[in-house]
N, C-alpha and C positions, 0 to 999 in steps of 0.2 A: 504636771500641767494637765495631761490627759488622764481621764479615768479609765482603767482597764476593766473590761467585763470579766468577772470571775466565773461566768457561766460557760460551760463547754460550747464551742462553736456549733456543734451538731444540735445541741439544745436550743441555741439562739435561733437557728434556722427553723427548728420545729415550732418554737413559740411564734415566730414572725410568719409562719406559713399560713396563718389564719388572718383573713382581712380584718375581721372585727377586733382582734387583738392589736393589730397594727393601728387601726383607727382609734382604738381606745387610748393607746399610748400617745398618739399624735394630738388628740384632743386634750389629754391631761397635760401634755407639755405646754399647751397654749395658756394654761391657767396656773397661777402660783398657789392658789388656795385649793383646799379640797372641794370636790364636787359631790353632789348627791348622785346616787345611782340613776335616778330619774333623769336629771339633767344630762348626764353622760350618755344615757341610752337615747334620749331625744336628739342629741347632737349627732350620734352615729347613725340613727335612723334617717335623719335629714340628709346626711351625706350619701347614704345608700340610695335613698329614693329621689334625691335632688329636689325635694319639696320641703317647705316649711310651713306648717308642721307636717311631719311625715304621717302617713296613714296609721291609724291606731293599732291594727294588727301587727304592723312591722315594729312599732315602738314597743309593744308588749313582747314580741319575739326577741328583739335586741335586749330588752331589760332582763328577761329570763336567761338568755344565753350568757349575758355578762355576769349575772348573779350566781348561776349555778356552775359555770364552767370557766369562762375566760379570766375574770378577776381573781378567783382563787388560784388559778394556775400562775398568773403573773405574780401574785403575792407569794406563792411558794418559792419562787426564784428571787424574791426581794426586789422586784421591779416596781411594785406598787404597795401602798399600805391600804388595805381594804378591811373595813369594819362591816361584816355582813349583818350585824344586828342593827346598827344605825344607818346602814346603807350609804356610807361615806367612803370616798376613794381619793387618793392623791398619788402622784408619781413620786418615786424616790429619785434622788439626783443620779444614782447609778444607772437608771433606765435611759437617760439621755445618751449614754454611750452607744446605745443600740441604733441611734439615728444613722450611723454610717452603713448599717445593713439595710436601711430603708430608703435608699437613694430614689428620689422622686423621678418619675418617668414623664417624658415629654408626650405631647399628643400623637407623635409618630411612632411611639413605642421604644425609644432609646432613652437611657438615663441622661439627666442634664450634664453629668460629668462626661459621658461619652460624646454628647453633642458639642460641648465646649472644646474638648480635645480635638475632635475632627475639624471644627471651625478654625482652631489655631493652626493645625497642620496645613489645611487648605490655604489659609492666609499666608503662612510662611512660605509655602511652595510658590504661591503667586508672586510674592514680593521677590523671592530669589530668582524666579523665572524672568521677572521683568528686569532685574539688575543684570542678569547674564544675557539679556537680549534674545531670549527664546522667541520663536515666531509666535504671533498673536499677542504675547505678553509684552513685547518690546514697544508696542505702540502706546502703552499705558505707563504713566509715571508711577514708580513704586510708592511714592507718597500718597497718591490717590488710592492705590490698592490697600495700603496700610490704614488709611483713614476710613475707607469703606468697611474694612474688617473690624475696626474699632467701633464703628457705628452699629454694625450688626451685633457685636458683643453687647453693646450697651442696650440696644432694643431687645435682645434676647433676655437680658438680665431684668429689664423692666417687665417684660411679659411673664417671666418666671415669678418675680416677686408679686405681681398683681394677682396671680393665681393663689399665692399664699395669703395675701391680704383678703381676697374674696372668701377663702375658707375660714379665716379668722373672724370676718364680719358676720358670717353665718351664725356664729356662736353668741352674738350680742343679745338676740331676743331671749335665748335660754338664760343667760346670766341675769338679765333684767327681771325675768319671771322668777328666778330663784331668790333675788335679793330685794326686790320691790314687792310691797304687799298687793 
């Protein structure tokens, strides 16, 4: 069911230590088809600059770094298929197993996994404290605490997914430019 990474873990961390390689994989995972190097570099430059289109010098820098360094390195490990002559790239299915090493970080600097774990522990403690009539907690019905915790989980999930959706929508103009005349 789960694909195992055949790359040594130390190499995985080395590969993912570079932000452009992480962004390249993330962008490639969003598309089922192959992308041109230009579209990929424009996507990454837009993410880095938070502007669409990104400034030309940044787009050129990203393009050159991807072409000369990052994509060949990812291809060496079998994570992407890269044709340097045609300037086409696509992710290999094996590369998706690296997503677990790239846990997304919340705006406060903790991973979403850590955030949800902490939220669950705090909610469980509050419910148990209410049920055992601890001071301050006994005044609140455990059902209200549980409902509030579920609401916070739901709102957090919507917030997290809206961030992913926003990143995906940023790629639409580049796709249109690639496939429409």
